[in-house]
C-alpha positions as CSV (number, residue, x, y, z in Angstrom):
1,M,125.6,19.7,189.5
2,D,126.9,19.4,185.9
3,T,126.6,23.2,185.5
4,Q,128.6,23.8,188.7
5,R,131.3,21.3,187.7
6,K,131.5,23.0,184.2
7,K,131.9,26.5,185.8
8,S,134.5,25.2,188.2
9,Q,136.5,23.7,185.3
10,Q,136.3,27.0,183.4
11,E,137.7,28.9,186.3
12,Q,140.5,26.3,186.6
13,D,141.3,26.6,182.9
14,A,141.3,30.4,183.1
15,D,143.9,30.3,185.9
16,T,146.2,27.9,184.0
17,P,148.3,29.4,181.2
18,E,148.5,27.3,178.1
19,D,151.7,25.6,177.1
20,S,154.0,28.0,175.4
21,D,155.0,25.3,172.9
22,S,151.5,25.6,171.4
23,P,150.5,28.3,168.9
24,N,147.0,28.3,170.3
25,W,145.7,30.9,172.7
26,N,142.4,31.8,174.3
27,S,140.8,35.0,175.3
28,R,139.7,34.0,178.7
29,S,140.9,35.9,181.7
30,L,144.0,35.2,183.7
31,G,143.2,34.5,187.3
32,K,140.0,33.5,189.0
33,N,137.0,35.7,189.6
34,W,137.9,36.4,193.3
35,Q,141.4,37.5,192.3
36,H,139.9,40.1,189.9
37,Q,137.4,41.1,192.5
38,F,140.3,41.7,195.0
39,F,141.8,44.3,192.7
40,Y,138.5,45.9,192.0
41,V,137.9,46.4,195.8
42,A,141.4,47.8,196.2
43,I,140.7,50.4,193.4
44,R,137.5,51.5,195.2
45,L,139.3,51.7,198.5
46,G,142.6,53.3,197.6
47,G,142.5,54.0,193.8
48,R,145.1,53.1,191.3
49,R,148.1,53.4,193.8
50,L,146.8,50.9,196.3
51,A,146.1,48.4,193.5
52,Y,149.6,48.9,192.1
53,F,151.0,48.3,195.6
54,F,149.6,44.8,195.8
55,L,150.5,44.2,192.2
56,Y,154.2,44.5,192.8
57,F,154.2,41.6,195.2
58,I,151.8,39.5,193.2
59,A,153.8,39.9,190.0
60,A,156.9,38.8,191.9
61,Y,155.1,35.7,193.2
62,Y,154.1,34.7,189.6
63,V,157.6,35.1,188.3
64,L,159.3,33.3,191.1
65,C,156.7,30.5,191.7
66,S,154.9,30.0,188.5
67,R,156.8,28.2,185.8
68,A,153.8,28.5,183.5
69,A,153.9,32.3,183.8
70,R,157.6,32.4,182.9
71,R,157.0,30.1,179.9
72,R,154.4,32.5,178.6
73,C,156.8,35.3,178.6
74,A,159.7,33.3,177.2
75,P,159.0,33.2,173.5
76,Y,158.9,37.0,173.1
77,L,161.6,37.8,175.5
78,K,164.0,35.3,173.9
79,R,163.4,37.1,170.6
80,R,163.6,40.6,172.1
81,F,166.6,40.0,174.3
82,P,168.5,37.1,172.7
83,E,171.7,37.7,174.7
84,A,170.0,37.8,178.1
85,G,170.9,35.1,180.6
86,F,168.6,33.4,183.1
87,S,168.7,36.0,185.8
88,R,168.2,38.9,183.5
89,R,165.4,37.2,181.7
90,L,163.8,36.6,185.0
91,W,163.9,40.3,185.7
92,Y,162.5,41.0,182.2
93,S,159.6,38.5,182.9
94,Y,158.8,40.4,186.0
95,R,158.8,43.8,184.2
96,Q,156.5,42.4,181.4
97,I,154.0,40.8,183.9
98,L,154.1,44.0,186.0
99,S,153.3,46.1,182.9
100,F,150.5,43.8,181.9
101,G,149.0,43.9,185.4
102,K,149.1,47.7,185.4
103,V,147.2,47.8,182.1
104,L,144.5,45.5,183.5
105,I,144.2,47.7,186.6
106,D,144.1,50.9,184.5
107,R,141.3,49.4,182.5
108,A,139.3,48.8,185.6
109,V,140.2,52.3,187.0
110,V,138.7,54.0,183.9
111,G,135.4,52.2,184.5
112,I,135.3,52.6,188.3
113,M,136.7,56.1,188.7
114,G,136.0,57.6,185.2
115,P,138.1,58.4,182.2
116,D,139.4,61.6,183.9
117,A,141.6,59.3,186.0
118,F,144.1,59.2,183.1
119,H,145.5,61.8,180.7
120,V,145.5,60.5,177.1
121,T,147.5,62.3,174.4
122,L,146.7,61.6,170.8
123,Y,149.3,62.2,168.1
124,G,147.8,62.4,164.6
125,R,144.5,64.0,165.3
126,E,144.4,66.1,162.1
127,Q,145.5,63.2,160.1
128,L,142.7,61.0,161.4
129,L,140.1,63.7,160.7
130,A,141.3,64.0,157.1
131,L,141.0,60.3,156.6
132,R,137.6,60.2,158.1
133,D,136.4,63.0,155.8
134,E,137.3,60.9,152.7
135,G,134.0,59.1,153.4
136,R,135.2,55.6,152.8
137,G,135.2,54.5,156.5
138,L,138.3,53.8,158.5
139,I,140.0,50.6,159.6
140,M,141.9,51.2,162.8
141,M,144.4,48.4,163.2
142,G,146.0,48.0,166.6
143,A,147.9,45.2,168.5
144,H,148.1,43.8,171.9
145,V,150.3,46.6,173.2
146,G,149.7,49.3,175.8
147,C,146.0,49.6,176.7
148,W,143.7,50.3,173.8
149,Q,140.6,50.6,176.0
150,V,142.1,53.5,177.9
151,A,143.2,55.2,174.7
152,M,139.7,54.7,173.1
153,S,138.5,57.8,174.9
154,A,140.9,59.8,172.7
155,L,138.8,58.9,169.7
156,D,135.6,60.6,170.8
157,F,136.5,63.6,168.6
158,M,135.9,61.4,165.5
159,R,132.1,61.8,166.0
160,C,131.2,58.6,164.1
161,P,130.2,55.1,165.2
162,V,133.0,52.7,166.2
163,N,132.8,49.0,165.6
164,M,135.1,46.6,167.4
165,L,136.1,43.1,166.2
166,M,136.4,41.4,169.6
167,R,136.2,37.9,170.9
168,R,135.0,36.9,174.4
169,E,134.7,33.3,175.7
170,D,132.7,31.6,178.3
171,G,134.6,31.7,181.6
172,D,136.0,35.2,180.9
173,V,135.6,37.0,184.3
174,D,137.7,40.1,183.4
175,R,135.5,43.1,183.0
176,H,135.8,45.8,180.4
177,Y,135.8,49.4,181.5
178,Y,132.2,50.1,180.5
179,E,131.0,47.1,182.5
180,H,132.6,48.6,185.6
181,A,130.9,51.9,184.9
182,G,127.5,50.3,184.4
183,I,127.0,51.8,181.0
184,E,126.2,50.4,177.6
185,C,129.1,49.3,175.4
186,P,130.3,52.5,173.6
187,Y,131.0,50.6,170.4
188,R,129.4,47.9,168.4
189,V,131.0,44.6,169.0
190,I,131.5,42.3,166.0
191,D,132.0,38.7,166.9
192,P,134.8,37.1,164.8
193,T,133.2,33.6,165.4
194,E,130.2,34.6,163.3
195,Y,129.6,33.7,159.7
196,L,132.7,34.7,157.6
197,G,134.4,36.1,160.7
198,G,132.2,39.2,160.8
199,T,133.3,40.3,157.3
200,L,129.8,41.3,156.3
201,Q,129.3,43.5,159.3
202,M,132.6,45.2,158.7
203,L,131.9,45.8,155.1
204,G,128.5,47.3,156.0
205,A,130.0,49.6,158.6
206,L,132.7,50.9,156.3
207,K,130.2,51.6,153.6
208,Q,128.4,53.9,156.1
209,G,131.7,55.8,156.7
210,E,132.1,54.2,160.2
211,V,135.3,53.2,162.1
212,V,136.2,49.5,162.3
213,C,138.8,48.5,164.9
214,V,140.7,45.3,164.5
215,M,143.9,43.7,165.9
216,G,146.6,42.8,163.4
217,D,148.7,40.5,165.5
218,R,146.3,37.6,166.2
219,M,144.0,35.3,164.3
220,L,140.5,35.4,165.6
221,G,137.4,33.2,165.3
222,S,136.9,31.4,162.1
223,D,139.4,33.6,160.2
224,R,142.0,31.4,158.4
225,S,143.3,34.0,156.1
226,S,146.9,34.3,157.3
227,V,150.2,35.0,155.7
228,K,153.8,34.4,156.9
229,V,155.8,37.5,157.5
230,E,159.0,38.2,159.3
231,F,158.8,39.5,162.8
232,M,161.7,39.8,165.2
233,G,164.0,37.5,163.4
234,G,161.4,34.7,162.7
235,N,158.3,34.0,160.7
236,V,154.8,34.5,162.2
237,D,151.3,34.0,160.8
238,L,149.4,37.3,160.8
239,P,145.8,37.8,159.5
240,Y,145.3,39.7,156.2
241,S,141.5,39.8,156.0
242,A,141.5,43.5,157.0
243,Y,143.6,44.3,153.9
244,K,141.2,42.4,151.7
245,I,138.3,44.5,153.1
246,A,140.4,47.6,152.6
247,A,140.9,46.7,148.9
248,A,137.2,46.1,148.4
249,T,136.0,49.3,150.1
250,G,138.9,51.8,149.6
251,A,139.1,52.4,153.3
252,P,142.6,53.3,154.6
253,V,144.2,51.1,157.2
254,V,145.5,53.2,160.1
255,V,148.1,51.3,162.2
256,F,147.9,52.8,165.7
257,F,149.6,51.8,169.0
258,T,149.0,52.9,172.5
259,R,151.6,53.1,175.2
260,K,151.7,53.8,178.9
261,D,154.1,56.7,179.3
262,G,153.5,57.7,182.9
263,P,151.8,56.5,186.1
264,A,148.5,58.1,185.0
265,S,149.0,58.9,181.3
266,Y,148.8,57.2,178.0
267,S,149.5,58.2,174.4
268,L,148.1,57.0,171.1
269,H,150.3,57.2,168.0
270,V,149.5,56.7,164.3
271,A,152.4,54.5,163.3
272,D,151.4,54.1,159.6
273,V,148.6,54.6,157.1
274,I,148.3,51.7,154.6
275,R,146.5,52.2,151.3
276,V,145.5,48.9,149.6
277,P,144.5,49.3,146.0
278,Q,141.9,47.1,144.3
279,V,143.6,43.8,143.4
280,K,142.5,40.9,141.3
281,G,144.0,38.1,143.4
282,R,142.8,36.9,146.8
283,E,145.7,34.7,147.7
284,A,147.8,35.4,150.7
285,Q,150.9,36.7,148.9
286,T,148.9,39.4,147.3
287,F,148.4,41.0,150.7
288,A,151.8,40.0,152.2
289,P,153.4,43.5,151.5
290,Y,150.7,45.2,153.6
291,T,150.9,42.7,156.4
292,R,154.7,43.1,156.4
293,R,154.3,46.9,156.9
294,F,152.3,46.2,160.0
295,S,154.8,43.7,161.4
296,Q,157.6,46.2,160.8
297,A,155.7,49.0,162.6
298,L,155.0,46.5,165.5
299,E,158.6,45.5,165.7
300,Q,159.7,49.1,165.9
301,Y,157.2,49.5,168.8
302,C,158.7,46.5,170.6
303,T,162.2,48.0,170.1
304,E,161.2,51.2,171.8
305,H,158.8,49.8,174.4
306,P,159.8,46.2,175.0
307,F,157.7,45.5,178.1
308,Q,154.4,46.7,176.7
309,F,153.9,43.9,174.2
310,F,151.3,41.4,175.6
311,N,151.1,38.4,173.3
312,F,151.7,35.6,175.8
313,F,152.0,32.8,173.4
314,D,154.6,31.5,170.9
315,M,153.8,33.5,167.7
316,W,156.8,31.8,166.0
317,H,155.6,28.2,166.6
318,T,155.4,26.2,163.4
């Protein structure tokens, strides 16, 4: 009975967005298990198009009827469109939720129908190969934009193991694409809640010349190494642990972003390559210039693709 009650509470929590006035966030799925299953069945019956058809109506319902959903979109949209009135911001909320829903559907489509369901274009292939051949490993730093799981298929040409710093919680019912396909995870998952936030595993992978993928726009697990940098007219806390690791190993930090640029197409772009020299200090301000470069690249992305940024919490909360 207690187990059933706990599971029910987890599902309820997963369906309830957190207060946007709080800087906290969780990685549990939006929606209950049956809601996700509905879209999975739609994909199997009618592919991506049928799932999109239902999504247009469901996204409208959330925007019109869920105050919590609008509050989740508000912090970012107020920064990105400061002059927008209520009606226009309502429209922007719909576009952002619709874009996010399409990304979740696309992720499931890759697993259910195979990676050939999408065309992925990589810009910077030769540059990545040259960085790989330096033999110091590679830190691939992305953000919660576009759909990195769809674009990961474009990195097969690297021909080296990929490690992913990724957090999953109890109550997370949203499946990754490899779970839909019934295959083993194609990359090694490093849990940021482990000892030292997975730093030892990342250091070991880089020393072997492997790729380590991290997100640069959220704090994860036990990591408390953050620095304040400017982002879209305000200060936000961004993690700098990856830059410390880069300084210790000599691995370059490749800032890369994905974007959905067509109904069945994505592209992956190398936005910046950050070289962190060996430094004596370990304090936050030592790594602030490199964190600032990432925030500037991310802000440029948001300027060009405003509805493909998916941090649904108040990054600017102090």
